[in-house]
N, C-alpha and C positions, 0 to 999 in steps of 0.2 A: 075427763075430770080426774085430778089426782086424788089418790086415797089419803084420808086423814090419818096421820101417824099418832102414836101415843104422845110424842112431844108436842104436836099440834094441839091435842086436847088439853094438855097441861098448860100450854100458852093461853088457850081459851079460858080455862079455869081461872088463871091469874088475872087475865084481862077483865073477866067478869067481876072478880073481887075488887079490882081497882075502881070500878064504877058502880058497885053494888047492883049489878045486873043479874037478878035472880034467874030468869029463863036461860041466860047464857051459861051460867054455872051449872044449873040443874041438867042441862042438855049433855053435859060431859059425864054424868053419873048414872050408875045402875040404880034401879028402884030400891034395892036393899043395901045401898052404900053404908059403910061404917066410917065415921070420922072420929078417930081417937086423938084427942089433944092430951098428950101424956102429962099426968099430974093435975089435970083439971076436970075433964069430962069426956064422955063418949056419946055421940049421937048415932042413931040407927035409922036408916031409911031417908028417902028424899024429903019427907015432910019435916022431920026433926032437923035435918041438914039445912033446909030452907030457913028455919027459924034462927039459925046461927049466922047466916050471911050478914044480917044487920042486927047484931046482938044489942039489946037496949042498954047495956053497960058501956057502949062505945058510941061515939059521935062521928058521922061521916064515913067515908070510904078510906081504907088504909092505903098508904103508899107502899108498894112492894117492889123491891129491887132484887131481881133474880141475879145471882152471881155465878152459880155453877149448876149444870144439869148433867146427870149421868143416867144411862139407860142400860138395863140388863134384862133381857127377856120381857116378862110382864110387869117389870118394875121400873119406875122413873123416880130418881132422887133429885131434889132441888134444894139448894141452899141459898140464903140471901139475907137481906136486912129489910126492915120495914119501919114505918112510922104510923102511929095511930093517935087517937084522942080518946082517953078514958073519961067518962062522964064525971066520975068521982075525983080523978087525980090529974086531969089535963093531958097534955101531949106526952108521948113516950116513944122510945126507940126499942127495937128488939131484933134479935137474930132468929132466923127460923131454918128448920130443916124439915121438909115435907117428903114423905115416902109414899108414892102413889102406886097402888097395885091394881092392875087392869084385869078385866074379865070380859070376853066377848066384845072387845073394842071400846069399852067404857071404864071409867074409874069405879072400882068396887070397894076400895078402902083407901083412906088417907090417914097416915100416921104423922101427926104434927108434933114437933118439939120446938118450943118457943122459950127463948132466954132473954130477959130484960137487959138492955144495954144502958150505960150511964149517959 
């Protein structure tokens, strides 16, 4: 059986978000994971992270189109564009850059940079 790579786990993470599959996403994370959405908020631990997977401010699952993936040691950087639906404002587009830091074969930290697009 082939070993799961860091890129495989990042693919699983995004596949989980595209379908709001909590167990699939959480299986890629350490117990003490940190998710820093720069300029917005920080979650700590799997329980808080789980609460952000389907944030009540948004409707449905996002469409996430990964455009570039770079890996260097314990870090995987992903850039792309997405589409979501805000409960208050309706459909929106955004560009994203996620930096995943790994520890012991799992994602220990996610730094997310999100920019609204016209």
